[in-house]
C-alpha atoms as one frame of an Amber mdcrd trajectory, in Angstrom:
protein
 -12.717  13.091   1.626 -12.356  10.581  -1.379 -10.007   8.013  -0.960  -8.502
   5.120  -3.562  -6.695   2.094  -2.542  -4.527   0.158  -4.354  -3.955  -3.260
  -3.123  -4.574  -6.759  -4.067  -4.702  -8.636  -0.564  -8.483  -8.837  -0.077
  -7.946  -8.974   3.851  -5.193  -5.984   3.838  -7.963  -4.062   1.986 -10.791
  -5.076   4.565  -8.362  -4.211   7.348  -7.567  -0.863   6.029 -11.080  -0.331
   5.154 -11.848  -0.590   8.783  -9.565   1.575  10.014 -10.357   4.360   7.583
 -14.112   4.148   9.032 -12.833   4.810  12.485  -9.987   7.783  11.332 -12.314
   9.243   8.750 -15.991   8.661   9.352 -17.629  11.011   6.659 -14.162   9.393
   4.428 -15.268   7.893   0.900 -13.694   5.030  -0.500 -14.359   5.452  -4.220
 -12.128   2.639  -5.803 -10.187  -0.058  -4.538  -7.578  -1.372  -7.322  -5.570
  -4.234  -7.634  -3.249  -4.309 -10.313  -0.850  -1.835 -12.153  -2.662  -2.189
 -15.264  -6.112  -1.550 -13.666  -4.910   1.746 -11.651  -3.265   3.422 -14.690
  -6.694   2.744 -16.450  -8.257   4.367 -13.584  -6.324   7.247 -13.167  -6.694
   7.890 -16.778  -9.997   7.755 -16.890 -11.010   9.624 -13.474 -10.030  12.415
 -11.755  -7.427  11.944  -8.848  -8.702  11.243  -4.999  -8.222  13.736  -1.941
  -6.088  10.700  -1.146  -4.017   7.552  -2.291  -3.057   4.131  -0.062  -0.580
   2.461  -2.176   0.558  -1.043  -1.836   4.036  -1.407  -3.256   4.425  -5.129
  -4.361   1.172  -5.728  -6.634   0.329  -9.257  -8.487   1.426  -7.842 -11.967
   4.534  -5.771 -10.671   5.659  -2.965  -8.492   3.404   0.006  -8.116   6.270
   2.398  -8.938   5.597   1.631 -12.634   2.436   3.218 -12.515   3.600   6.352
 -12.606   5.209   5.357 -15.848   1.974   5.815 -17.597   0.290   8.368 -15.673
   0.934  11.482 -13.287  -0.638  11.167 -10.074  -1.206  14.785  -8.192  -2.865
  13.848  -4.814  -1.012  12.766  -1.506   0.244   8.842  -1.200   0.596   7.107
   1.663   2.213   4.140   1.041   0.946   0.712   2.725   3.924  -2.137   2.881
   4.830  -5.299   4.716   8.714  -4.659   4.341  10.869  -3.686   7.236  11.882
  -0.168   8.788  15.119  -0.338   7.108  12.979  -0.093   3.215  10.784   2.032
   4.904  13.272   4.846   5.293  13.209   5.190   2.058   9.735   6.093   1.802
   9.690   9.662   3.596  11.410  11.071   0.419   8.414   9.682  -2.005   5.400
   9.977  -0.126   3.545  12.294   2.354   3.603   8.904   5.229   3.865   5.337
   5.070   2.289   2.314   7.257   3.588  -1.116   8.078   0.986  -3.586   7.467
  -1.147  -4.648   9.384  -2.519  -1.226   9.563  -2.999   0.527  13.107  -5.477
   2.911  14.364  -3.111   5.144  16.116  -0.537   5.206  12.550  -3.249   5.825
  10.218  -4.203   8.845  12.468  -0.658  10.351  12.387  -0.470  10.390   9.080
  -3.645  12.147   8.589  -2.624  14.882  11.107   0.240  15.160   9.233  -0.892
  15.263   5.970  -4.167  17.895   7.455  -0.940  19.699   8.499   0.187  20.731
   4.850  -2.362  23.040   3.399  -2.482  22.892  -0.613   0.619  25.526  -1.257
   2.465  23.470   1.013   1.746  19.870  -0.187   2.533  21.197  -3.677   5.922
  22.587  -2.284   6.243  19.389  -0.414   5.668  17.435  -3.665   8.099  20.095
  -5.767  11.194  19.312  -2.861  10.620  15.753  -3.473  11.198  15.664  -7.120
  13.980  18.516  -6.683  15.901  17.341  -3.858  15.787  13.707  -4.801  17.834
  11.943  -2.069  17.325   8.200  -2.569  15.700   5.813  -5.139  13.510   2.553
  -4.328  15.248  -0.095  -6.477  12.526  -3.027  -7.014  14.471  -6.308  -6.894
  12.547  -9.572  -6.775  10.634  -9.407  -3.239  12.300  -6.554  -1.862  13.078
  -3.062  -2.445  16.528  -1.471  -1.905  17.416   1.780  -0.600  19.944   3.320
  -3.181  20.845   7.164  -2.108  21.767   9.244  -4.572  25.324   9.859  -3.448
  25.953   6.514  -3.636  25.759   6.559  -7.078  28.845   7.171  -9.340  26.854
   6.865 -12.714  23.716   6.112 -14.458  24.367   4.357 -17.643  21.668   3.419
 -20.669  21.676   0.915 -22.768  19.255  -1.108 -25.274  16.598   1.179 -23.229
  17.478  -0.369 -20.202  19.006   1.938 -17.184  21.206   0.730 -14.466  22.682
   2.945 -11.582  26.291   1.659 -10.560  27.547   2.640  -7.198  31.349   3.210
  -5.781  31.900  -0.573  -5.229  30.927  -1.489  -8.561  27.208  -2.772  -8.264
  24.707  -1.639 -10.382  20.883  -1.393  -9.950  17.877  -1.278 -12.749  16.201
   1.725 -12.408  12.812   2.819 -14.032  13.020   5.873 -15.394  15.107   7.054
 -18.356  18.115   9.413 -18.104  16.241  12.138 -19.201  13.777  12.106 -16.213
  16.517  11.005 -13.724  18.439  14.135 -15.196  15.492  16.280 -13.726  15.790
  14.670 -10.360  19.644  15.297  -9.627  21.330  17.916  -8.232  22.748  20.021
 -11.563  25.853  20.874  -8.927  26.847  17.094  -8.466  25.615  15.194 -11.583
  25.993  15.962 -15.599  24.558  14.259 -18.808  28.163  13.325 -20.731  26.213
  11.890 -23.745  23.570   9.505 -24.524  24.796   6.733 -22.911  25.728   8.093
 -19.130  25.233  10.514 -16.387  27.973  11.236 -13.695  29.013  11.611 -10.597
  31.228  14.550  -9.908  32.675  12.992  -7.171  33.387   9.659  -9.373  35.629
  11.482 -11.699  39.109  10.339 -11.234  40.747  12.179 -14.300  40.213  13.363
 -17.849  41.872  12.270 -20.868  42.320  14.552 -24.156  40.991  12.201 -27.121
  40.450  12.512 -30.589  39.397  14.739 -32.457  39.294  17.732 -29.404  36.974
  15.313 -27.608  37.208  14.691 -23.722  37.293  10.769 -22.231  35.995  10.926
 -18.593  38.220   8.477 -16.478  36.324   7.157 -13.269  36.857   6.184 -10.195
  35.112   2.787 -10.855  35.296   0.496 -13.958  32.529   1.739 -16.970  30.795
  -0.623 -19.500  32.289   1.854 -22.382  34.451   4.959 -22.456  32.837   8.005
 -21.472  33.834  10.415 -24.422  32.625  14.119 -24.229  31.836  15.397 -27.688
  34.015  18.420 -29.079  31.160  20.854 -29.202  30.402  20.150 -25.239  33.757
  20.263 -23.703  33.579  24.251 -22.976  30.274  23.343 -21.254  32.021  20.057
 -19.541  35.090  22.244 -18.159  32.511  24.973 -17.011  30.281  22.574 -14.923
  33.189  20.578 -12.989  35.217  24.041 -12.376  32.252  26.329 -11.927  29.664
  24.734 -10.048
């Protein structure tokens, strides 16, 4: 088994490698990467390993940024110093997670879980992660905030920046475009209203007829601007809202 480690703390890397040697004596650590930039470059030039250990907080930013530049098809085990509350969200984005300092029994449990998944089962696992996204991980300074999809009233983009707004009116920075977000959301629950908005069905309070046979979607929460559905998409919206 070939393994890559993404970790910028020398002591943490040594500790993880020591535990790997105990649990997987035949495994080979082919690379230790210390930054987002270095990781992107490595995955662009090399074949993906059999397993990736990924720390979350790196010196040049959150490791989630790596996924914006390269596709990583191999299973991932997150390693992190964050508490259990934040860790619950990792279940939807990885095969498993390990809390620093890494313990032998925890790594053994994660490897056993990985080994129970055949190639096809593992592919299906990642497919379900994408299709059934339930929680987003929002990096905010030195923390990661889990934001459940059912908490989101709408997604909004302005000036190439995307934010999610919950039903309390709080907003959270997103690291994906609206196009990418739409692929992770249930078509029954979310709809792309226009270039600026993806709206949640449950957030729609009522609908107004707007100028030029357009519609204005009025949400239960305040929005940065009016949400207008163009005339040629009115029928599409009505089908989605009444039939899904």
